[in-house]
PANU-470267 format. One record per residue (C-alpha): chain; x, y, z. Coordinates in Angstrom, 1 decimal. Each point is the difference from the previous one (the first is absolute). Example, Ala and Ser with C-alpha at 12.3 -4.5 7.8 and 13.67 -1.06 7.14 Angstrom:
2
ROTOR   ch       c1       c2       c3
ROTOR    A     12.3     -4.5      7.8
ROTOR    A      1.4      3.4     -0.7
# end
This chain:
471
ROTOR   ch       c1       c2       c3
ROTOR    A    125.6   -161.5      6.2
ROTOR    A     -2.2     -1.9      2.5
ROTOR    A      2.4      0.7      2.9
ROTOR    A     -0.7      3.7     -0.3
ROTOR    A     -3.6     -0.7      1.0
ROTOR    A      1.2     -1.4      3.3
ROTOR    A     -0.9      2.1      3.1
ROTOR    A      3.6      1.1      0.7
ROTOR    A      0.4      1.5     -3.4
ROTOR    A     -3.4      1.7     -0.1
ROTOR    A      0.4      1.5      3.4
ROTOR    A      3.6      1.2     -0.7
ROTOR    A     -1.2      1.6     -3.3
ROTOR    A     -2.8      1.8      1.9
ROTOR    A      2.6      1.1      2.6
ROTOR    A      2.3      1.3     -2.7
ROTOR    A     -2.9      2.0     -1.4
ROTOR    A     -0.8      1.5      3.4
ROTOR    A      3.6      1.0      0.6
ROTOR    A      0.3      1.7     -3.4
ROTOR    A     -3.3      1.8      0.4
ROTOR    A      0.6      1.2      3.6
ROTOR    A      3.7      0.9     -0.2
ROTOR    A      0.8      0.7     -3.6
ROTOR    A     -3.1      1.3     -1.8
ROTOR    A     -1.5      3.4      0.8
ROTOR    A      1.3      2.3      2.8
ROTOR    A      3.0     -1.1      1.9
ROTOR    A     -0.9     -1.7      3.3
ROTOR    A      2.6     -0.4      2.8
ROTOR    A      0.4      0.8      3.6
ROTOR    A      1.4      3.3      1.3
ROTOR    A      3.2      0.1      1.9
ROTOR    A     -0.2      0.4      3.8
ROTOR    A      3.8      0.4      0.3
ROTOR    A      0.8     -3.8     -0.2
ROTOR    A      1.2      0.2     -3.6
ROTOR    A      3.2      1.7      0.9
ROTOR    A      1.7     -3.1      1.5
ROTOR    A     -0.5     -2.0     -3.2
ROTOR    A      0.7      3.0     -2.2
ROTOR    A      3.4      0.6      1.6
ROTOR    A      0.9     -3.7     -0.4
ROTOR    A     -1.0     -0.6     -3.7
ROTOR    A      1.0      3.5     -1.3
ROTOR    A     -3.2      1.9     -0.4
ROTOR    A     -1.2      3.5      1.0
ROTOR    A     -3.2      2.0     -0.2
ROTOR    A     -0.6      1.2     -3.6
ROTOR    A     -1.3      3.4      0.9
ROTOR    A      2.2      1.2      2.9
ROTOR    A     -1.7      3.4     -0.1
ROTOR    A     -3.4     -1.4      0.9
ROTOR    A     -1.6      1.1      3.3
ROTOR    A      0.1     -2.3      3.0
ROTOR    A     -3.7     -0.9     -0.3
ROTOR    A      0.4     -0.6     -3.8
ROTOR    A      3.0     -2.2      0.6
ROTOR    A     -1.5     -2.0      2.9
ROTOR    A     -3.4     -1.3      1.1
ROTOR    A     -2.2      1.7     -2.6
ROTOR    A      1.1     -1.3     -3.4
ROTOR    A      1.7     -3.0     -1.4
ROTOR    A      2.9      0.2     -2.5
ROTOR    A      0.8     -2.1     -3.1
ROTOR    A      3.4      1.6     -0.7
ROTOR    A      3.2      0.0      2.0
ROTOR    A      3.4      1.5     -0.8
ROTOR    A      3.1     -2.1     -0.3
ROTOR    A      2.8      0.3      2.6
ROTOR    A      3.1     -2.0      0.9
ROTOR    A     -0.6     -3.4      1.4
ROTOR    A      0.5     -0.8      3.7
ROTOR    A      0.2      3.6      1.4
ROTOR    A     -1.5     -1.8      3.0
ROTOR    A     -0.9     -3.6      0.8
ROTOR    A     -3.2     -1.5      1.3
ROTOR    A      0.2     -3.8      0.5
ROTOR    A     -3.0     -1.5     -1.8
ROTOR    A     -0.7     -2.5     -2.8
ROTOR    A     -1.9      2.9     -1.6
ROTOR    A      3.3      1.2     -1.3
ROTOR    A      0.2     -2.9     -2.5
ROTOR    A     -3.6      0.4     -1.0
ROTOR    A      0.3      3.7     -0.7
ROTOR    A      3.6      0.0     -1.4
ROTOR    A     -0.8     -2.0     -3.1
ROTOR    A     -2.7      2.2     -1.4
ROTOR    A      2.0      3.1      1.2
ROTOR    A      3.0     -1.2     -2.2
ROTOR    A     -2.3     -0.9     -2.9
ROTOR    A     -1.7      3.4      0.4
ROTOR    A      3.3      1.7     -0.5
ROTOR    A      0.1     -1.5     -3.5
ROTOR    A     -3.7      0.7     -0.9
ROTOR    A     -0.4      3.5      1.7
ROTOR    A      3.4      1.5      0.4
ROTOR    A     -1.4      3.2      1.5
ROTOR    A     -2.2     -1.5      2.6
ROTOR    A     -1.1     -3.3      1.6
ROTOR    A     -3.6     -0.9     -0.6
ROTOR    A     -1.2     -1.9      3.1
ROTOR    A     -2.5     -1.9     -2.1
ROTOR    A      3.0     -2.2     -1.1
ROTOR    A      0.1     -1.1      3.7
ROTOR    A     -3.8     -0.5      0.0
ROTOR    A      0.4     -2.3     -3.0
ROTOR    A      2.5     -2.2      2.0
ROTOR    A     -2.4     -0.2      2.9
ROTOR    A     -2.8     -0.8     -2.3
ROTOR    A      1.9     -2.9     -1.6
ROTOR    A      0.8     -1.5      3.3
ROTOR    A     -3.6      0.3      1.1
ROTOR    A     -1.1     -1.8     -3.2
ROTOR    A      2.5     -2.8      0.6
ROTOR    A     -1.4     -0.4      3.6
ROTOR    A     -3.5      0.0     -1.3
ROTOR    A      0.7     -2.7     -2.6
ROTOR    A      1.7     -2.3      2.5
ROTOR    A     -2.8      0.5      2.6
ROTOR    A     -2.7     -0.9     -2.4
ROTOR    A      1.8     -2.9     -1.7
ROTOR    A      1.1     -1.8      3.1
ROTOR    A     -3.0      0.6      2.2
ROTOR    A     -3.0     -0.5     -2.3
ROTOR    A      0.0     -3.7      1.2
ROTOR    A     -0.8     -1.3     -3.5
ROTOR    A     -3.3      2.0     -0.2
ROTOR    A     -0.5      2.5     -2.8
ROTOR    A     -2.7      1.9      2.0
ROTOR    A      2.2      0.1      3.1
ROTOR    A      2.8      1.4     -2.1
ROTOR    A     -2.1      2.7     -1.5
ROTOR    A     -1.6      1.1      3.3
ROTOR    A      3.3     -0.1      1.9
ROTOR    A      1.5      2.1     -2.8
ROTOR    A     -2.9      2.4      0.1
ROTOR    A      0.5      0.5      3.8
ROTOR    A      3.8      0.7     -0.5
ROTOR    A     -0.9      2.5     -2.7
ROTOR    A     -2.6      1.7      2.1
ROTOR    A      2.2      0.3      3.1
ROTOR    A      3.6      0.3     -1.1
ROTOR    A     -0.5      2.0     -3.2
ROTOR    A     -1.9      2.7      1.9
ROTOR    A      1.3      3.5     -0.6
ROTOR    A      0.8      0.2      3.7
ROTOR    A      2.8     -2.5     -0.7
ROTOR    A      0.9      0.8     -3.6
ROTOR    A      0.5      3.7      0.5
ROTOR    A      3.0     -0.9      2.2
ROTOR    A      1.6     -1.5     -3.1
ROTOR    A      0.6      3.4     -1.5
ROTOR    A      1.9      1.3      3.0
ROTOR    A      3.3     -0.5      1.9
ROTOR    A     -1.6     -1.4      3.1
ROTOR    A      1.1     -3.4      1.2
ROTOR    A     -3.5     -1.3      0.6
ROTOR    A     -0.4     -1.6     -3.5
ROTOR    A      3.1     -2.0      0.5
ROTOR    A     -1.5     -1.6      3.1
ROTOR    A     -3.3     -0.6     -1.8
ROTOR    A      1.2     -1.7     -3.2
ROTOR    A      2.6     -2.1      1.8
ROTOR    A     -2.4     -1.0      2.7
ROTOR    A     -2.3     -1.3     -2.7
ROTOR    A      2.9     -1.6     -1.9
ROTOR    A      1.3     -1.7      3.1
ROTOR    A     -3.3     -1.8      0.8
ROTOR    A     -0.6     -0.7     -3.7
ROTOR    A      3.4     -1.7     -0.3
ROTOR    A     -0.4     -1.7      3.4
ROTOR    A     -3.4     -1.5     -0.8
ROTOR    A      1.3     -1.0     -3.5
ROTOR    A      2.7     -2.1      1.7
ROTOR    A     -2.6     -1.8      2.3
ROTOR    A     -2.1     -0.8     -3.0
ROTOR    A      2.8     -1.9     -1.8
ROTOR    A      0.7     -3.7      0.6
ROTOR    A      3.7      0.6     -0.5
ROTOR    A      0.7      3.6      0.7
ROTOR    A      3.2      1.4     -1.6
ROTOR    A      3.0      1.7      1.5
ROTOR    A     -0.5      2.7     -2.6
ROTOR    A     -3.5      0.7      1.3
ROTOR    A      1.4      0.0      3.6
ROTOR    A      2.6      2.6     -1.1
ROTOR    A     -2.6      2.2     -1.5
ROTOR    A     -2.0     -0.3      3.2
ROTOR    A      3.1      1.1      2.0
ROTOR    A      0.7      3.0     -2.3
ROTOR    A     -3.6      1.2      0.4
ROTOR    A      0.3     -0.3      3.8
ROTOR    A      3.3      1.9     -0.1
ROTOR    A     -1.5      2.9     -1.9
ROTOR    A     -3.0      0.1      2.4
ROTOR    A      2.1     -0.1      3.2
ROTOR    A      2.5      2.5     -1.1
ROTOR    A     -2.4      2.5     -1.6
ROTOR    A     -0.6      1.8      3.3
ROTOR    A      1.7     -0.2      3.4
ROTOR    A     -3.4     -0.7      1.6
ROTOR    A     -0.3     -3.1     -2.2
ROTOR    A      3.1     -1.6      1.6
ROTOR    A     -1.8     -2.0      2.7
ROTOR    A     -2.0     -1.7     -2.8
ROTOR    A      3.2     -1.7     -1.2
ROTOR    A      0.3     -1.9      3.3
ROTOR    A     -3.4     -1.6     -0.6
ROTOR    A      1.0     -1.0     -3.5
ROTOR    A      3.1     -1.6      1.3
ROTOR    A     -2.2     -2.4      1.9
ROTOR    A     -2.1     -0.7     -3.1
ROTOR    A      3.2     -1.0     -1.9
ROTOR    A      0.5     -2.7      2.7
ROTOR    A     -3.4     -1.3     -0.7
ROTOR    A      0.7      0.0     -3.8
ROTOR    A      2.9     -2.4      0.8
ROTOR    A     -2.7     -2.7      0.6
ROTOR    A     -1.2      0.2     -3.6
ROTOR    A      1.2     -2.6     -2.5
ROTOR    A      2.0      2.3     -2.2
ROTOR    A      2.8     -0.4     -2.5
ROTOR    A      3.5     -1.1      0.9
ROTOR    A      1.7      2.3      2.6
ROTOR    A     -3.5      1.4      0.9
ROTOR    A      0.4     -0.4      3.7
ROTOR    A      3.4      1.6      0.1
ROTOR    A     -1.1      3.0     -2.1
ROTOR    A     -3.1      0.6      2.2
ROTOR    A      2.1     -0.1      3.1
ROTOR    A      2.5      2.5     -1.5
ROTOR    A     -2.8      2.3     -1.0
ROTOR    A     -1.5     -0.2      3.5
ROTOR    A      3.3      1.1      1.5
ROTOR    A      0.6      2.6     -2.6
ROTOR    A     -3.3      1.8      0.4
ROTOR    A      0.3     -0.1      3.8
ROTOR    A      3.4      1.7     -0.1
ROTOR    A     -1.2      2.5     -2.6
ROTOR    A     -2.9      1.0      2.3
ROTOR    A      2.4      0.5      2.9
ROTOR    A      2.5      2.0     -2.1
ROTOR    A     -2.8      2.1     -1.5
ROTOR    A     -1.0      1.2      3.4
ROTOR    A      3.4      0.3      1.6
ROTOR    A      1.5      2.0     -2.9
ROTOR    A     -3.0      2.4     -0.4
ROTOR    A      1.2      3.6     -0.3
ROTOR    A      0.5      1.7      3.3
ROTOR    A     -2.0      3.0     -1.0
ROTOR    A     -3.0     -2.2     -0.9
ROTOR    A      0.3     -1.8      3.4
ROTOR    A     -0.1      3.3      1.8
ROTOR    A     -3.1      1.1     -1.9
ROTOR    A     -1.8     -3.2      0.8
ROTOR    A      1.0      0.0      3.6
ROTOR    A     -1.2      3.6      0.4
ROTOR    A     -3.3     -0.8     -1.7
ROTOR    A     -0.5     -3.2      2.0
ROTOR    A      0.6      1.6      3.4
ROTOR    A     -1.3      3.6     -0.3
ROTOR    A     -2.7     -0.5     -2.6
ROTOR    A     -0.9     -3.5      1.1
ROTOR    A      0.5     -0.9      3.7
ROTOR    A     -0.2      3.6      1.3
ROTOR    A     -2.7      1.1     -2.4
ROTOR    A     -3.1      0.7      2.1
ROTOR    A      1.7     -1.9      2.9
ROTOR    A     -1.9      0.3      3.4
ROTOR    A      3.4      0.1      1.8
ROTOR    A      2.8      1.4     -2.1
ROTOR    A      2.5      0.3      2.9
ROTOR    A     -0.7     -3.6      1.1
ROTOR    A      0.5     -1.3     -3.5
ROTOR    A      3.3      1.9     -0.4
ROTOR    A      1.1     -1.6      3.3
ROTOR    A     -0.9     -3.5     -1.2
ROTOR    A      2.0      0.6     -3.2
ROTOR    A      3.0      1.3      2.0
ROTOR    A     -0.3      3.5     -1.5
ROTOR    A      0.3      3.4      1.8
ROTOR    A     -3.1      1.9      0.9
ROTOR    A      1.1      3.1     -2.0
ROTOR    A     -1.1     -1.8     -3.2
ROTOR    A     -3.7      0.2      1.0
ROTOR    A     -0.2      3.2     -2.1
ROTOR    A      0.4     -2.2     -3.1
ROTOR    A     -3.0     -2.3      0.8
ROTOR    A     -2.4     -0.1     -3.0
ROTOR    A      2.5      1.6     -2.4
ROTOR    A      1.4     -1.6     -3.2
ROTOR    A      3.5      0.1     -1.4
ROTOR    A     -0.9      2.4     -2.9
ROTOR    A     -1.7      2.7      2.1
ROTOR    A      1.8      3.4      0.0
ROTOR    A     -1.6      1.5      3.1
ROTOR    A      1.4     -2.4      2.7
ROTOR    A      1.5      1.3      3.2
ROTOR    A      3.0     -2.2     -0.5
ROTOR    A      1.1     -0.5     -3.6
ROTOR    A      0.1     -3.6     -1.2
ROTOR    A      3.7      0.3     -0.9
ROTOR    A      0.9      1.8      3.2
ROTOR    A      3.4     -1.5      1.1
ROTOR    A     -1.3     -0.5      3.5
ROTOR    A     -2.5     -2.6     -1.3
ROTOR    A      2.8     -2.3     -0.9
ROTOR    A      1.1     -0.9      3.6
ROTOR    A     -3.5      0.7      1.5
ROTOR    A     -2.1     -1.9     -2.6
ROTOR    A      1.5     -1.6     -3.1
ROTOR    A      2.8     -1.8      2.0
ROTOR    A     -2.3     -1.0      2.8
ROTOR    A     -3.0     -1.7     -1.7
ROTOR    A     -0.4     -2.6     -2.7
ROTOR    A     -2.9     -1.9     -1.6
ROTOR    A      0.7     -2.8      2.5
ROTOR    A     -0.9      2.4      2.8
ROTOR    A     -3.2      1.0     -1.8
ROTOR    A     -0.9     -3.7     -0.3
ROTOR    A      0.5     -0.6      3.7
ROTOR    A     -2.0      3.2      0.8
ROTOR    A     -3.0     -1.3     -1.9
ROTOR    A      0.4     -3.5      1.7
ROTOR    A     -0.1      1.8      3.3
ROTOR    A     -3.0      2.2     -1.1
ROTOR    A     -2.1     -2.2     -2.3
ROTOR    A     -2.9      2.4      0.3
ROTOR    A      2.1      2.8     -1.7
ROTOR    A      0.9     -2.4     -2.8
ROTOR    A     -3.7     -0.8     -0.5
ROTOR    A     -0.8      3.8     -0.1
ROTOR    A      2.5      0.4     -2.8
ROTOR    A     -1.2     -3.1     -1.8
ROTOR    A     -3.5      1.5      0.1
ROTOR    A      1.3      3.2     -1.5
ROTOR    A      1.8     -2.0     -2.7
ROTOR    A     -3.2     -2.0     -0.7
ROTOR    A     -1.9      3.3     -0.5
ROTOR    A      2.5      0.8     -2.8
ROTOR    A      0.5     -3.5     -1.4
ROTOR    A     -2.4     -0.2     -2.9
ROTOR    A      1.4      2.8     -2.2
ROTOR    A      2.1     -1.5     -2.9
ROTOR    A      0.9      3.4     -1.3
ROTOR    A      1.2      3.2      1.9
ROTOR    A     -2.9      2.3     -0.5
ROTOR    A      2.1      3.1      0.8
ROTOR    A      2.3     -0.5     -3.0
ROTOR    A     -1.3      1.1     -3.4
ROTOR    A     -0.1     -2.2     -3.1
ROTOR    A      0.1      2.5     -2.8
ROTOR    A      2.7      2.3     -1.5
ROTOR    A     -0.5      3.7      0.4
ROTOR    A     -0.3      0.4     -3.8
ROTOR    A     -3.3     -1.9      0.1
ROTOR    A     -1.6      3.0      1.7
ROTOR    A     -1.5     -2.1      2.7
ROTOR    A     -0.5      1.3      3.6
ROTOR    A      3.0     -0.4      2.2
ROTOR    A      0.0     -3.5      1.6
ROTOR    A     -2.6     -1.3     -2.5
ROTOR    A     -0.3     -3.8     -0.2
ROTOR    A     -0.9     -2.4     -2.8
ROTOR    A     -3.0     -2.2      0.7
ROTOR    A      0.0     -1.9     -3.2
ROTOR    A     -0.1     -3.7      0.8
ROTOR    A      0.1      0.5      3.7
ROTOR    A     -2.9     -2.3      1.0
ROTOR    A      2.0     -2.1      2.4
ROTOR    A      2.0      2.8      1.7
ROTOR    A     -3.1      2.1      0.5
ROTOR    A     -2.0     -2.9      1.3
ROTOR    A      2.7     -0.9      2.5
ROTOR    A      0.4      3.6      1.2
ROTOR    A     -3.7      0.7      0.3
ROTOR    A     -1.8     -3.2      0.9
ROTOR    A      2.4     -2.5      1.6
ROTOR    A      0.1      0.6      3.8
ROTOR    A      3.2      1.9      1.1
ROTOR    A      0.1     -1.7      3.4
ROTOR    A      2.3     -2.3      1.9
ROTOR    A     -2.9     -2.3      0.8
ROTOR    A     -0.8     -0.5     -3.7
ROTOR    A      3.6     -0.7     -0.9
ROTOR    A      0.2     -2.6      2.8
ROTOR    A     -3.1     -1.7     -1.2
ROTOR    A      1.2      0.0     -3.6
ROTOR    A      3.4     -1.5      1.0
ROTOR    A     -1.8     -2.6      2.2
ROTOR    A     -2.2     -1.1     -3.0
ROTOR    A      3.0     -0.1     -2.4
ROTOR    A      2.2     -2.1      2.3
ROTOR    A     -3.0     -2.3      0.9
ROTOR    A     -0.5     -0.7     -3.7
ROTOR    A      3.8     -0.4     -0.6
ROTOR    A      0.3     -2.5      2.9
ROTOR    A     -3.1     -1.9     -1.2
ROTOR    A      1.6     -0.5     -3.4
ROTOR    A      3.4     -0.7      1.5
ROTOR    A     -1.2     -2.9      2.2
ROTOR    A     -2.1     -1.4     -2.9
ROTOR    A      3.1     -0.2     -2.2
ROTOR    A      1.5     -3.4     -0.1
ROTOR    A      3.1      0.7     -2.0
ROTOR    A      3.1      2.1      0.8
ROTOR    A     -0.5      2.4     -2.9
ROTOR    A     -3.5      0.9      1.1
ROTOR    A      1.2      0.7      3.6
ROTOR    A      2.9      2.1     -1.1
ROTOR    A     -2.4      2.0     -2.2
ROTOR    A     -2.3      0.4      3.0
ROTOR    A      3.0      1.2      2.1
ROTOR    A      0.9      2.5     -2.7
ROTOR    A     -3.5      1.4      0.1
ROTOR    A      0.1      0.2      3.8
ROTOR    A      3.3      1.9     -0.4
ROTOR    A     -1.9      2.5     -2.1
ROTOR    A     -2.2      0.8      3.0
ROTOR    A      3.0      0.2      2.3
ROTOR    A      1.7      2.5     -2.3
ROTOR    A     -3.1      2.0      0.2
ROTOR    A      0.2      0.1      3.8
ROTOR    A      3.7      0.9     -0.2
ROTOR    A     -0.8      2.8     -2.5
ROTOR    A     -2.7      1.3      2.4
ROTOR    A      2.2      0.1      3.1
ROTOR    A      3.4      1.0     -1.5
ROTOR    A     -1.1      3.6     -0.8
ROTOR    A     -1.4      0.4      3.5
ROTOR    A      3.3     -1.3      1.6
ROTOR    A      2.2      1.7     -2.6
ROTOR    A     -1.6      3.3     -0.9
ROTOR    A     -2.7      0.8      2.5
ROTOR    A     -3.1      1.7     -1.5
ROTOR    A      1.9      1.9     -2.7
ROTOR    A     -1.7     -0.4     -3.4
ROTOR    A     -1.4     -3.3      1.3
ROTOR    A     -2.3     -0.5     -2.9
ROTOR    A      2.8      0.0     -2.6
ROTOR    A      2.2     -2.1      2.2
ROTOR    A     -2.7     -2.7      0.1
ROTOR    A      0.3     -0.5     -3.8
ROTOR    A      1.4     -3.5      0.3
ROTOR    A     -2.7     -0.9      2.5
ROTOR    A     -2.6      1.1     -2.6
ROTOR    A      1.7     -2.2     -2.6
ROTOR    A     -0.1     -3.0      2.4
ROTOR    A     -3.6      0.8      0.9
ROTOR    A     -1.1      0.1     -3.6
ROTOR    A      1.9     -3.1     -0.9
ROTOR    A     -1.8     -1.8      2.9
ROTOR    A     -3.3      1.3     -1.4
ROTOR    A      0.8     -1.5     -3.4
ROTOR    A      1.2     -3.3      1.5
ROTOR    A     -3.3     -0.3      1.9
ROTOR    A     -2.0      0.9     -3.1
ROTOR    A      1.9     -2.5     -2.1
ROTOR    A     -0.6     -2.7      2.7
ROTOR    A     -3.7      0.6      0.0
ROTOR    A     -0.2      0.0     -3.8
ROTOR    A      1.9     -3.3     -0.1
ROTOR    A     -2.4     -1.6      2.5
ROTOR    A     -3.1      1.3     -1.8
ROTOR    A      1.4     -1.3     -3.4
ROTOR    A      0.6     -3.4      1.7
ROTOR    A     -3.6     -0.1      1.3
ROTOR    A     -1.4      0.8     -3.4
ROTOR    A      2.1     -2.7     -1.7
ROTOR    A     -1.1     -2.6      2.5
# end
């Protein structure tokens, strides 16, 4: 029984209580659909439960706990989310034959989050009971916030990115804490990365960074065939990342390109014609500057056949990258815009309650929202602050890295520095890949990285203070 008093067990038990209370007790809390659900619904065989509901009731204003069953794979959206959602969807067919209760999916996400929490506390408490409890308290305060948990009761892909990001680093740090890391542990690490990288197309670049980390893991003194397995995983995750981007649905690429150019580069541009010329696009497209793909009042419709030869076949994200390299000031402008929207964990324009709760349209739940509200209201939403924060984080990571005398300590330091790099990727990719469209929601993985970095810095400070007290 003594083991259940260890920090990892106490923290996980508290986390389980929070998940049950916030997601399964009282009124249903989820996140309203903004139209993104349809891709996954078509893939896993679900449909809206009340097809007669008005547009505003179906989208944006109210969340939904029930979905109707349809045939599987009426469409296909390539994402690891399929595997995560398909299991509870199939189980749901046995439990609720007339409808799918999305809380079954919420329970899966909750279980994965608890596993990540247990691993993070157990393998990063550094042998200190106090450090374990305080680190666990920080994880509970930050990652069990309703801003994160509300996503669990939805068909958005964001919770897949969140739980597997936490699991990836939990499993990676576990390997660096073991004197003789196992190939089984390395395989679990690879699987977590695979789910993270393939959860969203915008996560694909992250896999290339993890491919490099696997090369560093080769230097650890692992079990037999450790080096060969690490090399194979490095090659595999690199190829998966490339394939994930190359095979992205053509329709989705068109949407992203439209948003990137017309709602990104040309949005509030001081020289629209000049920008079009730099991109190799005809001047007639200047009437689309500042518009997004889903507007219905554009002069030229987004699916107009003339846009294929004049736009979609002429420009790519490579051209966007070169444009920003040629005009760094424009990139900084969009980075400042992104920074101004970077501290919102939750989409404030999407309601949390079902209509049956008789809450106002778009009403949000603020139960256990201390971290998300603190971030959104009090942490500076500026590029300058983010630059300073990252500077401090990397300075601390490098300080610890050069103080480490063993390979395992250095690989752990590199893994934590990779966390910061993924945050930078996750900040830039939405700008380069989707312009300013729904930028706050597209910065979700950036928020996860930022919050993980905050917890890492807090844990490091606690560890140092405990060490001082002991001495």
